[in-house]
N, C-alpha and C positions, 0 to 999 in steps of 0.2 A: 464278757468279751465276743463269746459269740450271738448271745439277746441281740445286740448293737448290729452285730455284721449281717447280720439279717434285719436289721430296720433300716442300714449304709444297702447291701448288696442287697435285701433280698432271699440270702444264703447262708448256713454257716460256714464257717472259716475255712475245714478243709477245703470247699468248693470253690476256693474263690483263690485268683490267684495275687504272687504279693507285689510282682512288675509289674500286674494292670493295675492292681491299688495304691501303687506306691505316684505311679502315671497319674493319680487324680486329682489334677488344680485345683481344690477348693479357696475361690475367693473369698469367700465367708461374708455374701452379697451372695443371699438364700432368697426374692421379696414371695412370699405366700400373698392373695391376692380378694381378694373378700369377693369380689364380683366374682370370680374360679375362671384356669386356662383357659375354658370355655369360648366367655364372655374376650379373651384376649384375643384369643386365636381367631372366634368371628368380626370379631373390630379389626383388627388390624389387617384380615383380606375380603372385607364384605368391598371390596371395587371389584374383585379378582371375579369370573366365569365360574363357578362348582359346580357339581353337579353329586350332590351324594343318593346314598344308595347304590351303587353303583359298582360295584368289585369287581376289578383286574380279575379276567382268570387264569388268559396267556395274551405272554409275550414275546413274537413270534421278529424275532431282530435275524434273520435269514436271509430275507429279499433286500432291497432296495433302498428299503424305508422298513421305517418295522409296523409290526399289526398288534396293536392293544385292545383282546376280545374280552368285551366286559358280559356284564351279566345282560346290557340293555344292545347293546351292538358294538360291532369294531371301530374302530382309532384308526391314522395313517396318522406319522408323527414321521419326522426326523431325530428329533433326540427322546429321551425320555429318562427323568429322577423317580427313582423306586428308594422309596421312603416305609419303607411295610413294617413293622418288627422283625427284630432276627428269627424269633419263632417262628414266624411264616415262614421266613424265606428257607430254612432249615425244614420246618416240613411239609416244600417245595405246596404251598399255597397258590402260591404263582406260578405258573408251568414256564417258563422258558423255552425257546423253539429257536438253537438246537438249546441243550443241558447245558446250564455251567456251574462244572461239577466243584470248581473252588470256590465260588458261592456258597452254597450249602452245606463246604464241608467248615468254611470262614464261618459259617453262621449255627451252625454244630457249638462248635467251639466259643461262643458265645450267648448262653441261652439267659434266657429272663428269670430275676428271679421275683419272689412274689414277696409282694407287702400289700396286706388287704388294708382296707376303712372302716370302722366300723362309727358313725356318729349316735351318739344318745343325748337327749334330755338331759334338762338337772335341772329342778328345781330349788326354789329356794339357793338357785348360783353363787346368790353376793357372801354369801359365808366365803367363797376362796378367793383368794385370788388369783387376780389373771396372769393366762399361761404361764401356771403350773403346769409344773409335770409327776406322775407315779412310774412307777418301775411297779410293777406286780405282782413279780415275785424278783429277789432278788441274789437266790440260790438256786436258778435252774437258766438255763438259755431258752426253753418254750415257755414267754409269757410273753404278756403287751405290757405298751405301754401309755399313757391318756393326760392329753392334754388339756387342761381343763379352761375353760374361758376364752377361746383362741378370741380377735380379736374382742371381747368382752362380751361373746353369747355365751347365751345360758345352755351350753350346751358339754358335750367331751368326746371327743375325737379320741378312738380306741387302734391301736395300733399295732398288726402285726404281719410277722415280717415269718420267710425261712419252711420248714417244715410242721412251725406251729402252724402258718395258714394254709398252706397246703392239705392239714389234715383238718383243720378246718372247712375248707372248701369242700369235701367231701361227706360234712355232715347237709343240713336243713340252714336257714338263718339263723332260727333258733339258736342255731349248738352256737352261735358268736357271739349271740348274744347270751346266755347263760354262762359262755365261759367269760368271758366280757362282765359279767355282773360276780360270779362266786371270785371271782381276785380285785375286786372294788373293796364286798363285803368284809371278802379277809383282813383288809386294807382300812376301813374306817367305820364295820360295824352291820349288822343283819339289816339293821334300822334302813341304810343310802339302796339298798334293794329296793324301794318304794318310792324314791328318788329317781329314777332317770325310767324313760320309756326309748323304746329304739326310733332311731328317722329314716336313716339312710343307712346301705351294709354293699361295696365294690368289694365285687369277686373279680379279679380283676388274671385270674389262671381260668376264668368260666367263660369270658370276653373272645368270643370268638375272631376280633376282629386285632388284640391283641397277645391273647397268650401267657401271658407274663404282666406285669409290672415295666422293670428296665433290666438294661442287660448288665451284665458280669462278663467278666473270660474267666473256663477255666484251669488249673494248673498248669501251665507250658501253653494255653493261646493267645498270648496277651498280644502279639501282632498277626492274631488273626481279627483286627479294627482296621490297619492301616488295607492290609488284603478285599474284608465288606466295601471297604467306600471304594479299591478302585475300579474308574470307570472303563467297560468292558469296548472295545473301536468304536471309543470315542461317541458315540451314542445312547451308551445306556451305563447311564450313572446314579449313583446310591450315595443316599442320604439317612439323619437321624441318629441319634444316642450312640445308638451303639457302632457310628460309624467318627465317633470323635475317638481319640488314643486318652487328649485328658476332661472332656468335660459331657464323659457320657453316663446314661441316668439322669439328665438335667433336661430340663425346656432350652434351657439356653447353649446346649450341644447340642440337639436338636436342630433346632435354630437357624445356629452358625451352621451347623453340617448342609443345613438346606442353602444357607446363600453363593459358602460355598461350591456346590451341584449348578446349581441357577449357573453364575461364575464360570465353570467351567464349559458348560451349557450355549452359553452367550462366545465364549472364546470358538470353538469349536466351531460354530456357525461362519462366527468372520473370517476362520482357515478355509472351510469349506468356497466359503464362497469367493 
């Protein structure tokens, strides 16, 4: 059960709020995208003016208009939607002036779990059925799950969560590969090591713009999601999966919270006029 919790929440059961967990609304519809979510986002927003490589450092909401300081200069705005992961708000990577201690505390109650993926190429893949999964071990929680031939492709998607992922991130990339190959060899025999090669690894905890994978609520902190999502002075709005009461940890939860925030911004502008 603990292993499954690390895949679902990115953390072991003792760290996860049962109330928050029970609020999750699983629609049973979770689509994977062959081209990747990056392609979905780029396509969906292709007509929008977007500036990349310009991280926000400070949002000053003390004046009549907001002043947003970025790595490439200042922007004045009537309103803004903050969509950064909860870990960055907790770390105060973006400085709010005046400070927003309630937001910081809410974000601290919603840490990001860790769920890392390693992709391995697989030779003679046709010997395995498509879309099958193997657990590395069933007698301990520190184990990986291995998804064979996703979309019929000749590769294995290895998935590591919770403390195991954190421990592996403390090593180099070879540590992930050695762990995965060790578990697969134990399941499928020593010759299997020659059939796999590393393709791609994503270490979410090391990503400076994420600091983790997706949020979970600490025990007693389930209501932090509402606090994090609440607007400030009808000018600063917040969105992202951590702001979703029942669809957290998902792309659709992040998207729907963003739509709600955008609609709230539009409504606030009409009121001002």
